[in-house]
C-alpha angles and dihedrals in degrees: 000000000000121000116253121227112257117248118249089255092053091046091050092049090049092049091047090054091050093049092049092049092048091049092049091049091048092049091049091051090052093048093047090050091052091046092051090049091053093047094044101043113011106034112101094181093244104078114052120243104243131195088244090061090049091051091049093046091048090051090048094049099037104021094127095050114103093229092062102026093060095045127008122234108275123235089246091056091047092051090049091049092050090049091052093048097044094046098050 
């Protein structure tokens, strides 16, 4: 059976899902980069690396990027980024 062409509404929903996924992936890459910078260069082993520090570092590094400027990195994203960096 041949595939039918998606309607404009279906195509728009599909594209919106793709944009949201791409934005989430990009934000996670930025948060992971900031977390790795903290762990690699600033962490002295005495003070814990907190999600708040990751959020602040991400804002400092990527503050002019639309993905961070419009909406700051969330604590859940910061925790996930720290988890990725610390469990490499």
